[in-house]
Jmol script that loads the backbone (N, CA, C; Angstrom):
load data "model"
ATOM      1  N   MET A   1      48.585  56.405 124.736  1.00  0.00           N
ATOM      2  CA  MET A   1      47.559  56.642 125.717  1.00  0.00           C
ATOM      3  C   MET A   1      47.431  55.456 126.664  1.00  0.00           C
ATOM      4  N   ILE A   2      47.506  54.247 126.107  1.00  0.00           N
ATOM      5  CA  ILE A   2      47.414  53.055 126.943  1.00  0.00           C
ATOM      6  C   ILE A   2      48.602  52.992 127.891  1.00  0.00           C
ATOM      7  N   ARG A   3      49.763  53.329 127.378  1.00  0.00           N
ATOM      8  CA  ARG A   3      50.965  53.301 128.217  1.00  0.00           C
ATOM      9  C   ARG A   3      50.857  54.309 129.353  1.00  0.00           C
ATOM     10  N   LEU A   4      50.306  55.487 129.064  1.00  0.00           N
ATOM     11  CA  LEU A   4      50.121  56.503 130.089  1.00  0.00           C
ATOM     12  C   LEU A   4      49.145  56.012 131.148  1.00  0.00           C
ATOM     13  N   PHE A   5      48.035  55.406 130.710  1.00  0.00           N
ATOM     14  CA  PHE A   5      47.062  54.857 131.659  1.00  0.00           C
ATOM     15  C   PHE A   5      47.704  53.801 132.546  1.00  0.00           C
ATOM     16  N   THR A   6      48.486  52.930 131.951  1.00  0.00           N
ATOM     17  CA  THR A   6      49.148  51.869 132.697  1.00  0.00           C
ATOM     18  C   THR A   6      50.112  52.456 133.718  1.00  0.00           C
ATOM     19  N   LEU A   7      50.880  53.427 133.302  1.00  0.00           N
ATOM     20  CA  LEU A   7      51.830  54.061 134.197  1.00  0.00           C
ATOM     21  C   LEU A   7      51.105  54.748 135.351  1.00  0.00           C
ATOM     22  N   ILE A   8      50.029  55.455 135.058  1.00  0.00           N
ATOM     23  CA  ILE A   8      49.259  56.122 136.107  1.00  0.00           C
ATOM     24  C   ILE A   8      48.697  55.105 137.085  1.00  0.00           C
ATOM     25  N   CYS A   9      48.142  54.009 136.550  1.00  0.00           N
ATOM     26  CA  CYS A   9      47.620  52.943 137.409  1.00  0.00           C
ATOM     27  C   CYS A   9      48.712  52.390 138.310  1.00  0.00           C
ATOM     28  N   ALA A  10      49.824  52.056 137.710  1.00  0.00           N
ATOM     29  CA  ALA A  10      50.917  51.456 138.481  1.00  0.00           C
ATOM     30  C   ALA A  10      51.449  52.429 139.527  1.00  0.00           C
ATOM     31  N   LEU A  11      51.675  53.670 139.128  1.00  0.00           N
ATOM     32  CA  LEU A  11      52.191  54.652 140.074  1.00  0.00           C
ATOM     33  C   LEU A  11      51.190  54.950 141.176  1.00  0.00           C
ATOM     34  N   GLY A  12      49.951  55.151 140.796  1.00  0.00           N
ATOM     35  CA  GLY A  12      48.932  55.460 141.790  1.00  0.00           C
ATOM     36  C   GLY A  12      48.690  54.316 142.747  1.00  0.00           C
ATOM     37  N   ALA A  13      48.659  53.132 142.192  1.00  0.00           N
ATOM     38  CA  ALA A  13      48.352  51.969 143.015  1.00  0.00           C
ATOM     39  C   ALA A  13      49.528  51.498 143.847  1.00  0.00           C
ATOM     40  N   LEU A  14      50.724  51.717 143.370  1.00  0.00           N
ATOM     41  CA  LEU A  14      51.870  51.115 144.030  1.00  0.00           C
ATOM     42  C   LEU A  14      52.803  52.082 144.722  1.00  0.00           C
ATOM     43  N   SER A  15      53.045  53.213 144.117  1.00  0.00           N
ATOM     44  CA  SER A  15      54.074  54.054 144.706  1.00  0.00           C
ATOM     45  C   SER A  15      53.537  55.316 145.361  1.00  0.00           C
ATOM     46  N   ALA A  16      52.238  55.430 145.484  1.00  0.00           N
ATOM     47  CA  ALA A  16      51.665  56.552 146.208  1.00  0.00           C
ATOM     48  C   ALA A  16      51.378  56.150 147.640  1.00  0.00           C
ATOM     49  N   CYS A  17      52.277  55.365 148.206  1.00  0.00           N
ATOM     50  CA  CYS A  17      52.036  54.817 149.534  1.00  0.00           C
ATOM     51  C   CYS A  17      53.171  55.163 150.478  1.00  0.00           C
ATOM     52  N   GLY A  18      52.911  55.004 151.733  1.00  0.00           N
ATOM     53  CA  GLY A  18      53.876  55.240 152.796  1.00  0.00           C
ATOM     54  C   GLY A  18      53.206  54.963 154.117  1.00  0.00           C
ATOM     55  N   GLY A  19      53.631  55.602 155.163  1.00  0.00           N
ATOM     56  CA  GLY A  19      53.000  55.401 156.473  1.00  0.00           C
ATOM     57  C   GLY A  19      51.620  56.015 156.520  1.00  0.00           C
ATOM     58  N   SER A  20      50.705  55.334 157.101  1.00  0.00           N
ATOM     59  CA  SER A  20      49.326  55.792 157.185  1.00  0.00           C
ATOM     60  C   SER A  20      49.172  56.880 158.237  1.00  0.00           C
ATOM     61  N   ARG A  21      48.278  57.845 158.016  1.00  0.00           N
ATOM     62  CA  ARG A  21      48.071  58.931 158.961  1.00  0.00           C
ATOM     63  C   ARG A  21      47.619  58.415 160.309  1.00  0.00           C
ATOM     64  N   GLY A  22      46.587  57.610 160.294  1.00  0.00           N
ATOM     65  CA  GLY A  22      46.056  57.111 161.552  1.00  0.00           C
ATOM     66  C   GLY A  22      46.516  55.716 161.855  1.00  0.00           C
ATOM     67  N   GLY A  23      47.219  55.105 160.951  1.00  0.00           N
ATOM     68  CA  GLY A  23      47.653  53.736 161.158  1.00  0.00           C
ATOM     69  C   GLY A  23      46.565  52.741 160.824  1.00  0.00           C
ATOM     70  N   TYR A  24      46.891  51.502 160.943  1.00  0.00           N
ATOM     71  CA  TYR A  24      45.969  50.423 160.619  1.00  0.00           C
ATOM     72  C   TYR A  24      46.345  49.246 161.477  1.00  0.00           C
ATOM     73  N   ASN A  25      45.369  48.595 162.053  1.00  0.00           N
ATOM     74  CA  ASN A  25      45.714  47.379 162.777  1.00  0.00           C
ATOM     75  C   ASN A  25      45.106  46.197 162.060  1.00  0.00           C
ATOM     76  N   PRO A  26      45.624  45.006 162.291  1.00  0.00           N
ATOM     77  CA  PRO A  26      45.166  43.838 161.554  1.00  0.00           C
ATOM     78  C   PRO A  26      43.676  43.574 161.682  1.00  0.00           C
ATOM     79  N   GLY A  27      43.041  44.077 162.719  1.00  0.00           N
ATOM     80  CA  GLY A  27      41.607  43.907 162.869  1.00  0.00           C
ATOM     81  C   GLY A  27      40.814  44.783 161.916  1.00  0.00           C
ATOM     82  N   GLY A  28      41.487  45.707 161.239  1.00  0.00           N
ATOM     83  CA  GLY A  28      40.839  46.509 160.223  1.00  0.00           C
ATOM     84  C   GLY A  28      40.452  47.900 160.665  1.00  0.00           C
ATOM     85  N   SER A  29      40.850  48.335 161.857  1.00  0.00           N
ATOM     86  CA  SER A  29      40.455  49.665 162.292  1.00  0.00           C
ATOM     87  C   SER A  29      41.600  50.649 162.087  1.00  0.00           C
ATOM     88  N   TYR A  30      41.247  51.907 161.951  1.00  0.00           N
ATOM     89  CA  TYR A  30      42.212  52.966 161.742  1.00  0.00           C
ATOM     90  C   TYR A  30      42.367  53.750 163.038  1.00  0.00           C
ATOM     91  N   GLY A  31      43.402  54.594 163.090  1.00  0.00           N
ATOM     92  CA  GLY A  31      43.538  55.501 164.202  1.00  0.00           C
ATOM     93  C   GLY A  31      44.449  55.011 165.317  1.00  0.00           C
ATOM     94  N   THR A  32      45.178  53.947 165.138  1.00  0.00           N
ATOM     95  CA  THR A  32      46.028  53.417 166.194  1.00  0.00           C
ATOM     96  C   THR A  32      47.386  54.088 166.246  1.00  0.00           C
ATOM     97  N   GLY A  33      47.760  54.823 165.219  1.00  0.00           N
ATOM     98  CA  GLY A  33      49.059  55.478 165.175  1.00  0.00           C
ATOM     99  C   GLY A  33      50.174  54.570 164.678  1.00  0.00           C
ATOM    100  N   ALA A  34      49.877  53.321 164.359  1.00  0.00           N
ATOM    101  CA  ALA A  34      50.887  52.392 163.862  1.00  0.00           C
ATOM    102  C   ALA A  34      51.258  52.749 162.429  1.00  0.00           C
ATOM    103  N   VAL A  35      52.504  52.511 162.083  1.00  0.00           N
ATOM    104  CA  VAL A  35      52.979  52.730 160.726  1.00  0.00           C
ATOM    105  C   VAL A  35      53.304  51.370 160.120  1.00  0.00           C
ATOM    106  N   LEU A  36      52.770  51.115 158.946  1.00  0.00           N
ATOM    107  CA  LEU A  36      53.012  49.843 158.278  1.00  0.00           C
ATOM    108  C   LEU A  36      54.395  49.827 157.652  1.00  0.00           C
ATOM    109  N   PHE A  37      55.103  48.709 157.835  1.00  0.00           N
ATOM    110  CA  PHE A  37      56.398  48.536 157.181  1.00  0.00           C
ATOM    111  C   PHE A  37      56.727  47.055 157.136  1.00  0.00           C
ATOM    112  N   ALA A  38      57.249  46.610 156.015  1.00  0.00           N
ATOM    113  CA  ALA A  38      57.738  45.240 155.864  1.00  0.00           C
ATOM    114  C   ALA A  38      58.786  45.236 154.763  1.00  0.00           C
ATOM    115  N   SER A  39      59.622  44.230 154.777  1.00  0.00           N
ATOM    116  CA  SER A  39      60.572  44.061 153.683  1.00  0.00           C
ATOM    117  C   SER A  39      60.177  42.814 152.910  1.00  0.00           C
ATOM    118  N   GLY A  40      60.515  42.809 151.636  1.00  0.00           N
ATOM    119  CA  GLY A  40      60.170  41.686 150.785  1.00  0.00           C
ATOM    120  C   GLY A  40      60.337  42.057 149.326  1.00  0.00           C
ATOM    121  N   PRO A  41      59.814  41.238 148.425  1.00  0.00           N
ATOM    122  CA  PRO A  41      60.052  41.453 146.999  1.00  0.00           C
ATOM    123  C   PRO A  41      59.407  42.724 146.444  1.00  0.00           C
ATOM    124  N   ILE A  42      58.239  43.077 146.918  1.00  0.00           N
ATOM    125  CA  ILE A  42      57.573  44.298 146.437  1.00  0.00           C
ATOM    126  C   ILE A  42      58.357  45.520 146.914  1.00  0.00           C
ATOM    127  N   ASN A  43      58.776  45.514 148.167  1.00  0.00           N
ATOM    128  CA  ASN A  43      59.587  46.609 148.712  1.00  0.00           C
ATOM    129  C   ASN A  43      60.846  46.789 147.877  1.00  0.00           C
ATOM    130  N   SER A  44      61.559  45.702 147.597  1.00  0.00           N
ATOM    131  CA  SER A  44      62.796  45.782 146.807  1.00  0.00           C
ATOM    132  C   SER A  44      62.533  46.313 145.406  1.00  0.00           C
ATOM    133  N   ALA A  45      61.488  45.798 144.763  1.00  0.00           N
ATOM    134  CA  ALA A  45      61.161  46.251 143.401  1.00  0.00           C
ATOM    135  C   ALA A  45      60.779  47.724 143.401  1.00  0.00           C
ATOM    136  N   CYS A  46      60.041  48.134 144.401  1.00  0.00           N
ATOM    137  CA  CYS A  46      59.634  49.540 144.525  1.00  0.00           C
ATOM    138  C   CYS A  46      60.865  50.442 144.653  1.00  0.00           C
ATOM    139  N   MET A  47      61.798  50.062 145.499  1.00  0.00           N
ATOM    140  CA  MET A  47      63.006  50.871 145.698  1.00  0.00           C
ATOM    141  C   MET A  47      63.878  50.891 144.449  1.00  0.00           C
ATOM    142  N   GLN A  48      63.929  49.790 143.718  1.00  0.00           N
ATOM    143  CA  GLN A  48      64.781  49.698 142.541  1.00  0.00           C
ATOM    144  C   GLN A  48      64.149  50.301 141.296  1.00  0.00           C
ATOM    145  N   ALA A  49      62.868  50.616 141.347  1.00  0.00           N
ATOM    146  CA  ALA A  49      62.184  51.116 140.161  1.00  0.00           C
ATOM    147  C   ALA A  49      62.646  52.520 139.768  1.00  0.00           C
ATOM    148  N   GLY A  50      63.269  53.232 140.690  1.00  0.00           N
ATOM    149  CA  GLY A  50      63.825  54.535 140.368  1.00  0.00           C
ATOM    150  C   GLY A  50      62.807  55.660 140.295  1.00  0.00           C
ATOM    151  N   ARG A  51      61.642  55.460 140.863  1.00  0.00           N
ATOM    152  CA  ARG A  51      60.632  56.525 140.855  1.00  0.00           C
ATOM    153  C   ARG A  51      60.946  57.529 141.955  1.00  0.00           C
ATOM    154  N   ARG A  52      60.756  58.783 141.666  1.00  0.00           N
ATOM    155  CA  ARG A  52      61.128  59.807 142.654  1.00  0.00           C
ATOM    156  C   ARG A  52      60.251  59.748 143.899  1.00  0.00           C
ATOM    157  N   GLU A  53      59.040  59.205 143.789  1.00  0.00           N
ATOM    158  CA  GLU A  53      58.158  59.093 144.950  1.00  0.00           C
ATOM    159  C   GLU A  53      58.555  57.957 145.883  1.00  0.00           C
ATOM    160  N   ALA A  54      59.425  57.081 145.427  1.00  0.00           N
ATOM    161  CA  ALA A  54      59.815  55.922 146.225  1.00  0.00           C
ATOM    162  C   ALA A  54      60.661  56.348 147.421  1.00  0.00           C
ATOM    163  N   SER A  55      60.348  55.789 148.556  1.00  0.00           N
ATOM    164  CA  SER A  55      61.143  55.983 149.769  1.00  0.00           C
ATOM    165  C   SER A  55      61.097  54.674 150.541  1.00  0.00           C
ATOM    166  N   SER A  56      61.975  54.525 151.476  1.00  0.00           N
ATOM    167  CA  SER A  56      61.994  53.315 152.284  1.00  0.00           C
ATOM    168  C   SER A  56      60.659  53.138 153.008  1.00  0.00           C
ATOM    169  N   ALA A  57      60.139  54.206 153.582  1.00  0.00           N
ATOM    170  CA  ALA A  57      58.867  54.128 154.313  1.00  0.00           C
ATOM    171  C   ALA A  57      57.706  53.792 153.374  1.00  0.00           C
ATOM    172  N   ARG A  58      57.672  54.448 152.226  1.00  0.00           N
ATOM    173  CA  ARG A  58      56.579  54.227 151.277  1.00  0.00           C
ATOM    174  C   ARG A  58      56.611  52.805 150.715  1.00  0.00           C
ATOM    175  N   CYS A  59      57.769  52.373 150.277  1.00  0.00           N
ATOM    176  CA  CYS A  59      57.890  51.026 149.709  1.00  0.00           C
ATOM    177  C   CYS A  59      57.666  49.955 150.770  1.00  0.00           C
ATOM    178  N   GLY A  60      58.114  50.229 152.005  1.00  0.00           N
ATOM    179  CA  GLY A  60      57.872  49.289 153.101  1.00  0.00           C
ATOM    180  C   GLY A  60      56.397  49.168 153.430  1.00  0.00           C
ATOM    181  N   CYS A  61      55.678  50.265 153.334  1.00  0.00           N
ATOM    182  CA  CYS A  61      54.237  50.234 153.568  1.00  0.00           C
ATOM    183  C   CYS A  61      53.545  49.433 152.470  1.00  0.00           C
ATOM    184  N   ILE A  62      53.947  49.652 151.234  1.00  0.00           N
ATOM    185  CA  ILE A  62      53.368  48.902 150.113  1.00  0.00           C
ATOM    186  C   ILE A  62      53.593  47.406 150.338  1.00  0.00           C
ATOM    187  N   GLN A  63      54.790  47.028 150.804  1.00  0.00           N
ATOM    188  CA  GLN A  63      55.081  45.619 151.064  1.00  0.00           C
ATOM    189  C   GLN A  63      54.204  45.075 152.181  1.00  0.00           C
ATOM    190  N   ALA A  64      53.982  45.868 153.237  1.00  0.00           N
ATOM    191  CA  ALA A  64      53.134  45.416 154.340  1.00  0.00           C
ATOM    192  C   ALA A  64      51.711  45.134 153.860  1.00  0.00           C
ATOM    193  N   VAL A  65      51.202  45.990 152.998  1.00  0.00           N
ATOM    194  CA  VAL A  65      49.865  45.759 152.436  1.00  0.00           C
ATOM    195  C   VAL A  65      49.891  44.533 151.536  1.00  0.00           C
ATOM    196  N   ALA A  66      50.947  44.384 150.751  1.00  0.00           N
ATOM    197  CA  ALA A  66      51.078  43.212 149.880  1.00  0.00           C
ATOM    198  C   ALA A  66      51.085  41.926 150.699  1.00  0.00           C
ATOM    199  N   ASP A  67      51.776  41.938 151.827  1.00  0.00           N
ATOM    200  CA  ASP A  67      51.824  40.747 152.675  1.00  0.00           C
ATOM    201  C   ASP A  67      50.438  40.362 153.181  1.00  0.00           C
ATOM    202  N   ARG A  68      49.587  41.336 153.368  1.00  0.00           N
ATOM    203  CA  ARG A  68      48.226  41.071 153.842  1.00  0.00           C
ATOM    204  C   ARG A  68      47.273  40.646 152.728  1.00  0.00           C
ATOM    205  N   GLN A  69      47.514  41.115 151.514  1.00  0.00           N
ATOM    206  CA  GLN A  69      46.531  40.923 150.454  1.00  0.00           C
ATOM    207  C   GLN A  69      46.959  40.040 149.301  1.00  0.00           C
ATOM    208  N   LEU A  70      48.250  39.876 149.087  1.00  0.00           N
ATOM    209  CA  LEU A  70      48.719  39.153 147.911  1.00  0.00           C
ATOM    210  C   LEU A  70      49.424  37.856 148.305  1.00  0.00           C
ATOM    211  N   SER A  71      49.194  36.836 147.518  1.00  0.00           N
ATOM    212  CA  SER A  71      49.930  35.583 147.706  1.00  0.00           C
ATOM    213  C   SER A  71      51.374  35.794 147.263  1.00  0.00           C
ATOM    214  N   SER A  72      52.220  34.827 147.559  1.00  0.00           N
ATOM    215  CA  SER A  72      53.622  34.902 147.115  1.00  0.00           C
ATOM    216  C   SER A  72      53.710  34.978 145.595  1.00  0.00           C
ATOM    217  N   ALA A  73      52.872  34.187 144.914  1.00  0.00           N
ATOM    218  CA  ALA A  73      52.885  34.197 143.445  1.00  0.00           C
ATOM    219  C   ALA A  73      52.435  35.556 142.910  1.00  0.00           C
ATOM    220  N   GLU A  74      51.424  36.146 143.528  1.00  0.00           N
ATOM    221  CA  GLU A  74      50.953  37.466 143.091  1.00  0.00           C
ATOM    222  C   GLU A  74      52.020  38.528 143.350  1.00  0.00           C
ATOM    223  N   GLN A  75      52.759  38.394 144.452  1.00  0.00           N
ATOM    224  CA  GLN A  75      53.845  39.337 144.709  1.00  0.00           C
ATOM    225  C   GLN A  75      54.958  39.186 143.675  1.00  0.00           C
ATOM    226  N   ARG A  76      55.289  37.950 143.313  1.00  0.00           N
ATOM    227  CA  ARG A  76      56.323  37.742 142.286  1.00  0.00           C
ATOM    228  C   ARG A  76      55.885  38.361 140.960  1.00  0.00           C
ATOM    229  N   ARG A  77      54.626  38.175 140.615  1.00  0.00           N
ATOM    230  CA  ARG A  77      54.127  38.782 139.371  1.00  0.00           C
ATOM    231  C   ARG A  77      54.121  40.304 139.499  1.00  0.00           C
ATOM    232  N   GLY A  78      53.815  40.805 140.680  1.00  0.00           N
ATOM    233  CA  GLY A  78      53.829  42.248 140.919  1.00  0.00           C
ATOM    234  C   GLY A  78      55.204  42.859 140.749  1.00  0.00           C
ATOM    235  N   VAL A  79      56.237  42.119 141.103  1.00  0.00           N
ATOM    236  CA  VAL A  79      57.610  42.601 140.904  1.00  0.00           C
ATOM    237  C   VAL A  79      57.831  42.865 139.420  1.00  0.00           C
ATOM    238  N   ARG A  80      57.311  42.001 138.579  1.00  0.00           N
ATOM    239  CA  ARG A  80      57.454  42.195 137.122  1.00  0.00           C
ATOM    240  C   ARG A  80      56.696  43.443 136.666  1.00  0.00           C
ATOM    241  N   VAL A  81      55.599  43.778 137.359  1.00  0.00           N
ATOM    242  CA  VAL A  81      54.839  44.990 137.012  1.00  0.00           C
ATOM    243  C   VAL A  81      55.683  46.235 137.284  1.00  0.00           C
ATOM    244  N   PHE A  82      56.450  46.223 138.368  1.00  0.00           N
ATOM    245  CA  PHE A  82      57.323  47.357 138.648  1.00  0.00           C
ATOM    246  C   PHE A  82      58.359  47.530 137.540  1.00  0.00           C
ATOM    247  N   LYS A  83      58.872  46.417 137.039  1.00  0.00           N
ATOM    248  CA  LYS A  83      59.890  46.484 135.994  1.00  0.00           C
ATOM    249  C   LYS A  83      59.300  46.868 134.644  1.00  0.00           C
ATOM    250  N   ASP A  84      58.062  46.446 134.377  1.00  0.00           N
ATOM    251  CA  ASP A  84      57.397  46.726 133.107  1.00  0.00           C
ATOM    252  C   ASP A  84      55.913  46.988 133.375  1.00  0.00           C
ATOM    253  N   PRO A  85      55.533  48.237 133.692  1.00  0.00           N
ATOM    254  CA  PRO A  85      54.147  48.554 134.025  1.00  0.00           C
ATOM    255  C   PRO A  85      53.143  48.190 132.929  1.00  0.00           C
ATOM    256  N   HIS A  86      53.609  48.068 131.697  1.00  0.00           N
ATOM    257  CA  HIS A  86      52.700  47.723 130.604  1.00  0.00           C
ATOM    258  C   HIS A  86      52.101  46.330 130.807  1.00  0.00           C
ATOM    259  N   GLN A  87      52.765  45.465 131.550  1.00  0.00           N
ATOM    260  CA  GLN A  87      52.220  44.135 131.831  1.00  0.00           C
ATOM    261  C   GLN A  87      50.883  44.220 132.550  1.00  0.00           C
ATOM    262  N   LEU A  88      50.704  45.247 133.366  1.00  0.00           N
ATOM    263  CA  LEU A  88      49.432  45.436 134.071  1.00  0.00           C
ATOM    264  C   LEU A  88      48.312  45.749 133.089  1.00  0.00           C
ATOM    265  N   GLN A  89      48.595  46.583 132.112  1.00  0.00           N
ATOM    266  CA  GLN A  89      47.613  46.901 131.070  1.00  0.00           C
ATOM    267  C   GLN A  89      47.280  45.655 130.256  1.00  0.00           C
ATOM    268  N   GLU A  90      48.282  44.863 129.950  1.00  0.00           N
ATOM    269  CA  GLU A  90      48.042  43.636 129.193  1.00  0.00           C
ATOM    270  C   GLU A  90      47.154  42.676 129.983  1.00  0.00           C
ATOM    271  N   ALA A  91      47.375  42.569 131.286  1.00  0.00           N
ATOM    272  CA  ALA A  91      46.538  41.703 132.121  1.00  0.00           C
ATOM    273  C   ALA A  91      45.100  42.227 132.154  1.00  0.00           C
ATOM    274  N   ARG A  92      44.954  43.544 132.233  1.00  0.00           N
ATOM    275  CA  ARG A  92      43.611  44.137 132.289  1.00  0.00           C
ATOM    276  C   ARG A  92      42.827  43.854 131.017  1.00  0.00           C
ATOM    277  N   GLN A  93      43.486  43.836 129.885  1.00  0.00           N
ATOM    278  CA  GLN A  93      42.808  43.658 128.605  1.00  0.00           C
ATOM    279  C   GLN A  93      42.762  42.204 128.141  1.00  0.00           C
ATOM    280  N   SER A  94      43.385  41.317 128.881  1.00  0.00           N
ATOM    281  CA  SER A  94      43.489  39.918 128.477  1.00  0.00           C
ATOM    282  C   SER A  94      42.146  39.186 128.599  1.00  0.00           C
ATOM    283  N   ASP A  95      42.007  38.135 127.812  1.00  0.00           N
ATOM    284  CA  ASP A  95      40.844  37.264 127.906  1.00  0.00           C
ATOM    285  C   ASP A  95      41.110  36.070 128.822  1.00  0.00           C
ATOM    286  N   ARG A  96      42.341  35.916 129.289  1.00  0.00           N
ATOM    287  CA  ARG A  96      42.685  34.782 130.149  1.00  0.00           C
ATOM    288  C   ARG A  96      42.192  35.014 131.564  1.00  0.00           C
ATOM    289  N   LYS A  97      41.614  33.988 132.152  1.00  0.00           N
ATOM    290  CA  LYS A  97      41.082  34.086 133.513  1.00  0.00           C
ATOM    291  C   LYS A  97      42.174  34.456 134.515  1.00  0.00           C
ATOM    292  N   SER A  98      43.342  33.852 134.382  1.00  0.00           N
ATOM    293  CA  SER A  98      44.423  34.138 135.329  1.00  0.00           C
ATOM    294  C   SER A  98      44.829  35.614 135.276  1.00  0.00           C
ATOM    295  N   ASP A  99      44.851  36.192 134.083  1.00  0.00           N
ATOM    296  CA  ASP A  99      45.169  37.614 133.945  1.00  0.00           C
ATOM    297  C   ASP A  99      44.076  38.487 134.553  1.00  0.00           C
ATOM    298  N   ASN A 100      42.820  38.130 134.297  1.00  0.00           N
ATOM    299  CA  ASN A 100      41.700  38.893 134.863  1.00  0.00           C
ATOM    300  C   ASN A 100      41.693  38.810 136.384  1.00  0.00           C
ATOM    301  N   ASP A 101      41.995  37.629 136.917  1.00  0.00           N
ATOM    302  CA  ASP A 101      42.065  37.467 138.368  1.00  0.00           C
ATOM    303  C   ASP A 101      43.186  38.324 138.947  1.00  0.00           C
ATOM    304  N   PHE A 102      44.349  38.310 138.291  1.00  0.00           N
ATOM    305  CA  PHE A 102      45.464  39.127 138.766  1.00  0.00           C
ATOM    306  C   PHE A 102      45.101  40.613 138.726  1.00  0.00           C
ATOM    307  N   TRP A 103      44.486  41.055 137.647  1.00  0.00           N
ATOM    308  CA  TRP A 103      44.097  42.462 137.535  1.00  0.00           C
ATOM    309  C   TRP A 103      43.179  42.863 138.683  1.00  0.00           C
ATOM    310  N   ALA A 104      42.184  42.029 138.982  1.00  0.00           N
ATOM    311  CA  ALA A 104      41.228  42.348 140.049  1.00  0.00           C
ATOM    312  C   ALA A 104      41.926  42.419 141.414  1.00  0.00           C
ATOM    313  N   VAL A 105      42.789  41.454 141.689  1.00  0.00           N
ATOM    314  CA  VAL A 105      43.502  41.427 142.963  1.00  0.00           C
ATOM    315  C   VAL A 105      44.460  42.607 143.061  1.00  0.00           C
ATOM    316  N   TRP A 106      45.178  42.885 141.968  1.00  0.00           N
ATOM    317  CA  TRP A 106      46.161  43.969 141.969  1.00  0.00           C
ATOM    318  C   TRP A 106      45.474  45.330 142.109  1.00  0.00           C
ATOM    319  N   LYS A 107      44.337  45.483 141.471  1.00  0.00           N
ATOM    320  CA  LYS A 107      43.593  46.747 141.566  1.00  0.00           C
ATOM    321  C   LYS A 107      43.136  46.985 143.010  1.00  0.00           C
ATOM    322  N   GLU A 108      42.599  45.952 143.653  1.00  0.00           N
ATOM    323  CA  GLU A 108      42.170  46.077 145.049  1.00  0.00           C
ATOM    324  C   GLU A 108      43.366  46.358 145.957  1.00  0.00           C
ATOM    325  N   PHE A 109      44.469  45.660 145.709  1.00  0.00           N
ATOM    326  CA  PHE A 109      45.695  45.898 146.471  1.00  0.00           C
ATOM    327  C   PHE A 109      46.138  47.350 146.327  1.00  0.00           C
ATOM    328  N   GLY A 110      46.139  47.853 145.110  1.00  0.00           N
ATOM    329  CA  GLY A 110      46.564  49.232 144.866  1.00  0.00           C
ATOM    330  C   GLY A 110      45.700  50.248 145.579  1.00  0.00           C
ATOM    331  N   THR A 111      44.401  50.007 145.580  1.00  0.00           N
ATOM    332  CA  THR A 111      43.472  50.911 146.264  1.00  0.00           C
ATOM    333  C   THR A 111      43.744  50.913 147.766  1.00  0.00           C
ATOM    334  N   THR A 112      43.923  49.728 148.326  1.00  0.00           N
ATOM    335  CA  THR A 112      44.201  49.619 149.769  1.00  0.00           C
ATOM    336  C   THR A 112      45.537  50.258 150.114  1.00  0.00           C
ATOM    337  N   ALA A 113      46.555  49.972 149.306  1.00  0.00           N
ATOM    338  CA  ALA A 113      47.879  50.543 149.560  1.00  0.00           C
ATOM    339  C   ALA A 113      47.822  52.065 149.480  1.00  0.00           C
ATOM    340  N   ALA A 114      47.117  52.608 148.523  1.00  0.00           N
ATOM    341  CA  ALA A 114      47.005  54.063 148.403  1.00  0.00           C
ATOM    342  C   ALA A 114      46.314  54.656 149.620  1.00  0.00           C
ATOM    343  N   THR A 115      45.295  53.992 150.115  1.00  0.00           N
ATOM    344  CA  THR A 115      44.565  54.480 151.293  1.00  0.00           C
ATOM    345  C   THR A 115      45.424  54.419 152.543  1.00  0.00           C
ATOM    346  N   LEU A 116      46.081  53.292 152.759  1.00  0.00           N
ATOM    347  CA  LEU A 116      46.828  53.104 154.000  1.00  0.00           C
ATOM    348  C   LEU A 116      48.194  53.772 153.999  1.00  0.00           C
ATOM    349  N   CYS A 117      48.736  54.034 152.829  1.00  0.00           N
ATOM    350  CA  CYS A 117      50.119  54.489 152.744  1.00  0.00           C
ATOM    351  C   CYS A 117      50.266  55.897 152.176  1.00  0.00           C
ATOM    352  N   SER A 118      49.203  56.619 152.015  1.00  0.00           N
ATOM    353  CA  SER A 118      49.256  57.894 151.292  1.00  0.00           C
ATOM    354  C   SER A 118      49.984  59.013 152.027  1.00  0.00           C
ATOM    355  N   ALA A 119      50.174  58.902 153.330  1.00  0.00           N
ATOM    356  CA  ALA A 119      50.773  60.008 154.085  1.00  0.00           C
ATOM    357  C   ALA A 119      52.295  60.075 153.995  1.00  0.00           C
ATOM    358  N   THR A 120      52.924  59.025 153.499  1.00  0.00           N
ATOM    359  CA  THR A 120      54.397  59.039 153.463  1.00  0.00           C
ATOM    360  C   THR A 120      54.912  59.438 152.112  1.00  0.00           C
TER     361      THR A 120
END
end "model"
wireframe off; spacefill off
backbone 0.3
color backbone group
């Protein structure tokens, strides 16, 4: 059950993304028609994870959101989450401050990525 929850969290937060319907601009408004895309470690991990929902547009959008919300260290740790989603569950249940901080940041990132990237 825990593994299923972790997988759902990881998939929902990370790979349910793509180009935004109305777009997003750095000022925080929607409706510009822009499509988010970037390349980087999250994009590569997303494409290599082998999930059927993964696409270049979707993974590129996830990377663009990651570039806005996650530090380089958080992105490196996120790459490990793609390879082993159970690590996210372990961070959520951990008593270590660093794990709790990562869980909070990753959860917010996932919510934003799902919102901005859900159309692709």
